[in-house]
C-alpha positions as CSV (number, residue, x, y, z in Angstrom):
1,M,264.3,141.1,-29.3
2,G,266.2,144.3,-28.6
3,I,264.9,147.7,-28.2
4,T,265.7,150.4,-30.7
5,H,266.9,153.5,-29.0
6,V,266.4,156.9,-30.7
7,P,269.4,159.1,-30.3
8,R,268.7,162.2,-28.4
9,P,269.8,164.6,-31.3
10,L,267.4,162.8,-33.5
11,A,264.4,163.0,-31.2
12,A,265.2,166.7,-30.5
13,L,265.3,167.2,-34.3
14,K,261.9,165.6,-34.7
15,S,260.4,167.7,-31.8
16,V,261.8,170.9,-33.5
17,R,260.2,169.8,-36.8
18,T,257.0,169.2,-34.9
19,W,257.0,172.7,-33.4
20,I,258.0,174.2,-36.8
21,V,255.1,172.4,-38.6
22,A,252.8,173.5,-35.8
23,A,254.1,177.2,-36.0
24,V,253.8,177.2,-39.8
25,T,250.3,175.8,-39.7
26,V,249.2,178.4,-37.0
27,G,250.9,181.2,-39.0
28,F,249.1,179.9,-42.2
29,L,245.7,179.9,-40.3
30,V,246.3,183.4,-38.9
31,A,247.5,184.7,-42.5
32,V,244.5,183.3,-44.2
33,G,242.1,184.6,-41.6
34,F,243.8,188.1,-41.7
35,F,243.6,188.0,-45.6
36,F,239.9,187.1,-45.6
37,F,239.2,189.5,-42.9
38,L,240.6,192.4,-44.8
39,Q,239.1,191.2,-48.0
40,G,235.8,190.8,-46.5
41,R,235.7,194.2,-44.9
42,S,236.7,195.7,-48.4
43,V,233.7,193.9,-50.0
44,M,231.3,194.9,-47.3
45,H,232.6,198.5,-47.5
46,G,231.9,198.4,-51.2
47,F,228.4,197.1,-50.7
48,V,227.5,199.8,-48.1
49,R,228.8,202.6,-50.4
50,E,226.7,201.2,-53.5
51,R,223.8,201.0,-51.2
52,L,224.1,204.5,-50.0
53,T,224.7,205.8,-53.5
54,S,221.7,204.1,-55.0
55,V,219.4,205.4,-52.2
56,A,220.7,208.9,-52.7
57,A,220.4,208.8,-56.5
58,V,216.9,207.7,-56.4
59,A,215.9,209.9,-53.6
60,A,217.2,213.0,-55.5
61,F,214.4,212.4,-58.1
62,Q,211.8,213.2,-55.6
63,F,213.0,216.7,-54.9
64,P,212.5,219.0,-57.9
65,G,215.2,221.7,-58.2
66,E,212.5,224.4,-58.5
67,D,211.2,223.6,-55.1
68,I,214.5,223.9,-53.5
69,E,214.8,227.3,-55.1
70,H,212.0,228.6,-52.8
71,I,213.5,227.7,-49.4
72,H,216.2,230.2,-48.1
73,T,215.7,231.2,-44.5
74,K,214.0,230.2,-41.3
75,D,211.0,232.3,-42.4
76,D,210.3,229.8,-45.2
77,M,209.8,226.9,-42.6
78,G,206.2,227.7,-42.2
79,S,205.4,227.2,-45.8
80,P,203.4,224.3,-47.0
81,L,206.2,223.4,-49.4
82,F,208.7,223.1,-46.6
83,K,206.5,220.8,-44.6
84,T,206.0,218.7,-47.7
85,L,209.8,218.4,-48.3
86,V,210.4,217.4,-44.6
87,Q,207.5,214.8,-44.7
88,R,209.2,213.3,-48.0
89,M,212.5,213.0,-46.2
90,K,211.0,211.4,-43.1
91,K,209.2,208.8,-45.4
92,I,212.5,207.9,-47.0
93,R,214.2,207.6,-43.7
94,S,211.4,205.4,-42.3
95,D,211.4,203.1,-45.4
96,V,215.3,202.6,-45.7
97,S,216.7,200.7,-42.7
98,D,219.8,202.0,-40.8
99,I,219.5,205.7,-42.2
100,R,219.6,208.3,-39.5
101,Y,220.0,211.6,-41.4
102,V,218.4,213.0,-44.6
103,Y,219.1,216.6,-45.6
104,I,219.7,219.0,-48.6
105,L,222.6,221.4,-48.9
106,R,223.2,224.1,-51.5
107,R,226.4,226.0,-52.5
108,T,227.4,229.4,-51.1
109,E,229.8,232.0,-52.1
110,N,232.4,230.3,-50.0
111,P,233.6,227.2,-51.7
112,L,234.4,225.7,-48.3
113,E,230.8,226.3,-47.0
114,L,227.5,225.0,-47.8
115,E,224.1,226.0,-46.4
116,F,221.2,223.9,-45.2
117,V,217.9,223.9,-47.2
118,V,216.0,221.3,-45.7
119,D,216.6,218.7,-42.9
120,A,214.3,215.8,-41.8
121,D,214.5,216.8,-38.3
122,A,213.8,220.6,-38.9
123,L,210.4,220.5,-37.6
124,D,210.9,218.1,-34.7
125,S,209.7,219.3,-31.3
126,L,212.3,220.0,-28.5
127,E,211.2,216.5,-26.8
128,E,211.9,214.8,-30.2
129,T,215.1,216.6,-30.6
130,D,216.4,215.4,-27.1
131,I,217.2,211.8,-28.3
132,N,219.1,210.8,-25.0
133,R,216.3,212.3,-22.8
134,D,218.7,214.2,-20.6
135,G,216.8,217.5,-20.8
136,V,219.6,219.1,-22.7
137,I,220.1,219.7,-26.5
138,D,223.5,218.3,-27.2
139,P,225.5,219.5,-30.2
140,S,224.9,216.1,-31.9
141,E,221.2,216.7,-31.4
142,Q,220.9,220.1,-32.7
143,Q,218.6,220.8,-35.6
144,S,219.7,222.4,-38.9
145,F,217.7,225.2,-40.4
146,P,217.5,226.9,-43.9
147,G,220.5,229.1,-44.3
148,D,222.7,227.6,-41.6
149,R,226.2,227.1,-42.7
150,Y,228.1,223.8,-42.8
151,D,231.9,223.7,-43.0
152,I,233.0,221.3,-45.7
153,S,236.8,221.9,-45.5
154,G,237.4,218.4,-44.2
155,I,234.9,216.6,-46.7
156,P,236.4,216.8,-50.1
157,I,233.5,214.8,-51.7
158,L,231.1,217.6,-50.9
159,Q,233.4,220.1,-52.5
160,K,233.0,218.6,-56.0
161,D,232.0,215.1,-56.6
162,A,228.6,215.2,-54.9
163,F,227.5,218.1,-57.1
164,I,228.4,216.1,-60.4
165,R,227.2,212.5,-59.7
166,P,225.8,210.1,-57.1
167,T,228.5,209.1,-54.8
168,A,229.3,208.0,-51.2
169,D,232.1,208.7,-48.5
170,V,235.3,206.7,-48.7
171,G,235.4,206.5,-45.0
172,I,233.8,207.9,-41.9
173,T,233.0,211.7,-41.8
174,R,233.0,213.5,-38.4
175,D,231.3,216.7,-37.6
176,Q,229.3,218.3,-34.8
177,W,226.5,215.5,-35.2
178,G,229.0,212.6,-34.7
179,E,230.5,210.0,-37.1
180,T,228.6,209.1,-40.2
181,F,229.1,207.3,-43.4
182,S,227.2,209.1,-46.1
183,G,225.8,209.0,-49.6
184,Y,225.1,212.1,-51.9
185,A,223.4,212.9,-55.2
186,P,222.8,216.1,-57.0
187,I,219.4,217.7,-57.4
188,R,218.7,219.3,-60.7
189,D,216.1,221.7,-62.0
190,A,214.2,221.2,-65.3
191,S,217.1,222.6,-67.4
192,G,219.5,220.0,-65.8
193,R,221.3,222.6,-63.6
194,V,222.6,221.4,-60.2
195,V,220.9,223.4,-57.6
196,A,221.6,221.5,-54.5
197,V,222.7,218.0,-53.2
198,I,220.9,215.6,-51.0
199,G,222.7,213.7,-48.2
200,I,221.7,210.4,-46.8
201,D,223.6,209.4,-43.5
202,M,224.2,206.1,-41.8
203,T,225.7,206.4,-38.2
204,A,229.2,205.1,-37.8
205,Q,227.8,202.6,-35.2
206,N,225.4,201.2,-37.9
207,Y,228.3,201.1,-40.5
208,E,230.5,199.1,-38.1
209,G,227.6,196.8,-37.5
210,F,227.4,195.9,-41.3
211,L,231.2,195.1,-41.1
212,Q,231.2,193.3,-37.8
213,A,228.0,191.1,-38.1
214,F,229.9,188.6,-40.4
215,F,233.3,188.5,-39.0
216,S,232.8,187.3,-35.6
217,T,231.4,184.0,-36.9
218,Q,234.3,183.8,-39.3
219,A,237.0,184.2,-36.6
220,L,235.1,181.4,-34.6
221,F,235.3,178.9,-37.4
222,L,238.9,179.9,-38.0
223,F,240.0,178.5,-34.6
224,L,237.6,175.5,-34.7
225,L,238.3,174.0,-38.1
226,G,241.3,172.9,-40.1
227,A,243.1,175.2,-42.6
228,G,241.4,173.7,-45.6
229,V,237.9,173.5,-44.0
230,I,238.3,177.1,-42.7
231,A,239.3,178.5,-46.0
232,F,236.3,176.8,-47.7
233,Y,233.9,178.0,-45.1
234,I,235.2,181.6,-45.1
235,L,234.7,181.7,-49.0
236,V,231.1,180.3,-48.7
237,M,230.1,182.7,-46.0
238,Q,231.7,185.5,-47.8
239,W,229.5,184.8,-51.0
240,R,226.5,184.0,-48.9
241,T,226.7,187.4,-47.2
242,R,227.2,189.1,-50.4
243,A,224.1,187.5,-51.8
244,E,222.0,188.5,-48.8
245,E,223.4,192.1,-49.0
246,L,222.5,192.1,-52.8
247,E,219.2,190.8,-52.0
248,Q,218.5,193.6,-49.5
249,L,220.0,196.2,-51.9
250,N,217.7,194.9,-54.7
251,E,214.7,195.1,-52.4
252,E,215.3,198.5,-51.4
253,R,216.1,199.6,-55.0
254,S,213.0,198.1,-56.4
255,W,210.9,199.8,-53.6
256,L,212.4,203.3,-54.4
257,M,211.9,202.6,-58.2
258,Q,208.3,201.8,-57.8
259,L,208.0,204.9,-55.7
260,V,209.5,207.1,-58.3
261,L,207.6,205.6,-61.1
262,H,204.4,206.0,-59.2
263,Q,205.2,209.6,-58.2
264,V,206.1,210.4,-61.9
265,G,203.7,208.1,-64.0
266,T,200.5,209.4,-62.7
267,P,201.0,213.2,-63.3
268,L,202.7,212.4,-66.8
269,T,199.5,210.7,-67.8
270,I,197.4,213.7,-66.8
271,F,199.7,216.0,-68.4
272,K,199.5,213.9,-71.8
273,W,195.6,214.1,-71.5
274,A,195.7,217.8,-70.9
275,V,198.1,218.6,-73.9
276,E,195.9,216.4,-76.2
277,S,192.7,218.2,-75.2
278,L,194.6,221.7,-75.7
279,E,195.7,220.6,-79.1
280,E,192.1,219.7,-80.1
281,I,190.8,223.2,-78.9
282,C,193.7,225.0,-80.7
283,Q,192.7,223.1,-83.8
284,R,189.3,224.5,-83.7
285,A,190.3,228.0,-82.5
286,S,191.6,230.9,-84.3
287,G,192.8,234.4,-83.5
288,E,195.7,236.0,-81.7
289,G,197.7,233.8,-79.4
290,V,196.9,230.5,-81.1
291,A,200.3,230.2,-82.7
292,E,202.0,230.9,-79.5
293,A,199.9,228.4,-77.5
294,K,200.7,225.8,-80.1
295,E,204.5,226.6,-79.5
296,D,204.1,226.3,-75.8
297,M,202.4,222.9,-76.2
298,E,205.3,221.7,-78.2
299,L,207.6,222.5,-75.4
300,M,205.3,220.6,-73.0
301,K,205.2,217.6,-75.2
302,D,209.0,217.7,-75.4
303,G,209.1,217.9,-71.6
304,I,206.9,215.0,-71.2
305,S,208.8,213.0,-73.7
306,R,211.9,213.6,-71.6
307,L,210.1,212.5,-68.3
308,E,208.9,209.4,-70.1
309,H,212.5,208.6,-71.3
310,V,213.7,208.9,-67.7
311,T,211.0,206.5,-66.4
312,D,211.6,204.1,-69.3
313,V,215.4,204.1,-68.6
314,L,214.9,203.6,-64.9
315,L,212.6,200.7,-65.3
316,T,214.9,199.1,-67.9
317,A,217.9,199.6,-65.6
318,D,216.0,197.9,-62.7
319,R,215.2,195.0,-65.0
320,V,218.7,194.6,-66.2
321,Q,219.9,194.6,-62.6
322,A,217.4,192.1,-61.6
323,G,218.0,190.0,-64.7
324,T,214.2,189.9,-65.5
325,F,214.0,191.7,-68.9
326,T,212.7,189.4,-71.6
327,V,214.8,188.3,-74.6
328,H,213.1,187.2,-77.8
329,K,215.6,185.5,-79.8
330,E,215.3,185.5,-83.6
331,R,217.5,185.3,-86.7
332,A,218.2,188.8,-88.0
333,F,220.8,190.4,-90.5
334,L,223.2,192.9,-88.6
335,Q,222.7,195.5,-91.3
336,D,219.0,195.5,-90.8
337,V,219.3,195.8,-87.1
338,I,221.8,198.7,-87.5
339,A,219.3,200.5,-89.9
340,E,216.5,199.9,-87.4
341,G,218.7,201.6,-84.7
342,M,219.7,204.6,-86.8
343,K,216.1,205.4,-87.5
344,G,215.8,206.9,-83.9
345,V,218.7,209.4,-84.3
346,R,217.8,210.8,-87.8
347,A,216.3,214.0,-86.4
348,Q,219.2,214.6,-84.0
349,L,221.7,214.1,-86.9
350,D,219.9,216.7,-88.9
351,R,219.6,219.3,-86.2
352,R,223.3,218.9,-85.4
353,H,224.4,218.7,-89.0
354,Q,226.4,215.5,-88.2
355,T,226.9,212.5,-90.4
356,I,227.4,208.7,-90.0
357,T,229.8,206.8,-92.0
358,L,228.9,203.1,-92.3
359,H,231.2,200.2,-93.1
360,V,228.9,197.1,-92.5
361,E,230.0,193.8,-93.9
362,Q,226.9,192.3,-95.7
363,G,225.3,189.1,-95.0
364,I,226.2,188.8,-91.3
365,E,223.3,186.9,-89.5
366,L,222.8,186.8,-85.7
367,K,220.4,184.9,-83.4
368,L,219.4,187.5,-80.8
369,D,216.7,189.9,-79.8
370,S,216.9,192.4,-82.7
371,K,214.8,195.1,-81.0
372,L,217.1,195.1,-77.8
373,L,220.4,195.2,-80.1
374,A,218.7,198.1,-82.2
375,G,218.1,200.0,-78.9
376,V,221.7,199.5,-77.8
377,I,223.0,200.7,-81.3
378,R,220.7,203.9,-81.0
379,E,222.1,204.5,-77.5
380,L,225.7,204.3,-78.7
381,L,225.1,206.6,-81.7
382,D,223.1,208.9,-79.5
383,N,226.1,209.2,-77.0
384,A,228.6,209.7,-79.9
385,M,226.4,212.5,-81.4
386,T,225.8,214.3,-77.9
387,Y,229.5,214.4,-77.1
388,S,230.7,215.3,-80.7
389,P,230.7,218.8,-82.0
390,N,228.1,220.0,-84.6
391,G,229.0,219.1,-88.1
392,G,231.2,216.3,-86.9
393,N,231.4,212.8,-88.4
394,I,230.7,209.4,-86.6
395,T,232.0,206.1,-88.0
396,M,230.4,202.7,-87.5
397,N,232.2,199.5,-88.6
398,A,230.8,196.0,-88.4
399,E,232.7,192.9,-89.6
400,R,233.3,189.2,-88.8
401,R,236.3,188.2,-86.8
402,G,236.6,184.5,-86.6
403,K,233.6,183.2,-84.3
404,V,232.3,186.6,-83.5
405,V,231.3,189.9,-85.1
406,E,232.8,193.1,-84.2
407,I,230.9,196.4,-84.0
408,R,232.7,199.5,-83.5
409,V,231.3,203.1,-82.9
410,I,233.9,205.9,-83.3
411,D,233.7,209.6,-82.7
412,Q,236.0,212.6,-82.6
413,G,234.3,214.2,-79.6
414,C,235.3,215.3,-76.1
415,G,236.5,211.8,-75.1
416,I,236.6,210.5,-71.7
417,S,239.3,210.9,-69.0
418,K,241.2,207.9,-67.5
419,E,239.5,208.5,-64.1
420,D,235.9,208.2,-65.7
421,L,236.8,205.3,-67.9
422,T,237.0,203.0,-64.9
423,R,233.2,203.4,-64.1
424,V,231.7,204.4,-67.4
425,F,229.5,201.3,-67.4
426,Q,228.3,201.6,-63.8
427,R,224.9,202.8,-62.9
428,F,224.4,206.5,-62.7
429,A,228.0,207.2,-63.8
430,R,228.6,210.3,-65.8
431,G,231.8,211.8,-67.0
432,T,233.1,214.8,-65.1
433,H,232.2,217.3,-68.0
434,A,229.1,215.4,-69.2
435,G,226.7,217.9,-67.9
436,E,228.3,220.5,-70.2
437,Y,227.1,218.5,-73.2
438,D,223.9,216.9,-71.9
439,P,222.5,218.4,-68.7
440,N,219.5,215.9,-68.7
441,G,221.4,212.6,-68.9
442,T,220.8,209.9,-66.5
443,G,224.2,208.0,-66.6
444,I,222.2,204.8,-67.0
445,G,222.3,204.2,-70.9
446,L,225.8,202.5,-71.0
447,Y,224.9,200.4,-68.0
448,I,221.7,199.0,-69.8
449,A,223.7,198.5,-73.0
450,R,226.4,196.4,-71.2
451,G,223.6,194.4,-69.4
452,I,221.9,193.7,-72.8
453,I,225.2,192.9,-74.6
454,E,226.2,190.4,-71.8
455,R,222.9,188.8,-71.8
456,F,223.5,188.1,-75.5
457,G,226.8,186.3,-74.5
458,G,228.9,189.2,-76.0
459,E,231.2,191.8,-74.5
460,I,231.5,195.6,-74.7
461,H,234.5,197.9,-74.1
462,I,235.5,201.4,-74.5
463,R,238.7,203.2,-75.4
464,S,239.2,206.8,-75.2
465,T,241.6,209.7,-74.7
466,E,240.3,212.9,-73.3
467,G,239.9,215.4,-76.0
468,K,240.4,213.0,-78.9
469,G,237.0,211.1,-79.0
470,A,236.0,207.6,-78.0
471,T,235.7,204.1,-79.6
472,I,233.2,201.7,-78.2
473,V,233.7,198.0,-79.2
474,I,231.0,195.4,-79.0
475,T,231.7,191.7,-79.8
476,L,228.8,189.3,-80.3
477,P,229.0,185.4,-81.0
478,L,228.0,184.2,-84.3
479,P,225.3,181.5,-84.4
């Protein structure tokens, strides 16, 4: 039997092919790893931003704008109010992991300068301030006092966005205190006017720790496993990390929510009892001043009602986020649900001399929680009325379209800019000019509406041109 001889050119060709396949495989692994590395960093960066934004937004509720107005200079640092504000900031920092700085800033006559109002470290001793224990107070360890100026020429987000809505840095911010990644939220007074902004800082080291904790393991498995196994593993780990981060974020949000509800709920109950007692006294009293007292009590009742609405909205938003709100499905006619939703806006319609034109197809029956859907209808109508001029008209259409029913709410109000449209259904999201029409808005209504509609198996969208009104479209499955 003879021996087959492989010609040298053919053997060389197979060797080249082997090297090409090896190179392509290595290149593919590197490309996949690099892609998931960048994608993972982007996702984790988004988580950190959302976390800081949520912490800042809820923390802002703990600082009434009226209290901030009393703090201006170092002389105010000895007041009980200043000490209370500092203790409140320290509590936030101790309860939320990885937070290093908490502070409040207000605007000055210079648009590129803010001034400090309160800082969590303002009352620390020299020993506490010297963090590195070298006996010298470095620039990064210096305290901030009421009235101290802060240059924001290199921080665009503090020049505008932070005073409009809760937000967070796009990247690392560098100043005399080092490198930080920060979240901000406006602080408002009882009238809804923004008086200051609260800042929540994470050090750059902690921020990088969030991003790096996952990727070293990912790189190790990238070189140990094959291309298919590695890609699958990265995907699983990415979703696992996302779930853990969401769980941590939910725990912190729930804690902060309970804190706010506890801090607000007890005084509200006391106020309601006091107003009811005063009403009974006024009913039995007579003489000068009674009529004026009754007017004041009506104002107090209105304020209490607004605060109750805020706590109810925050609680509902928390349940929507956690997916724990209860749905009682039942058969109901759409025209009845819409009529129920309109009851809550009648008084506002009359005050604003506005009208609603209805075009509702009769006999449309749905199987869902009619009370929740009526609440969504009310929220959409309330938004349409708020951002429409006095005397304006709002149109609501509802009709079958195949296997779904389509509900449209159309207004001729101020409309929404393209930039705001991308985030209108996010938590705490408000349009750039929303404060001009409703200074007391929470930016949660549409977020809750979307959560409820999606729980029903439907969808909600919005179309708008700034200055030409908006159209919100809801589609719900027919039973």
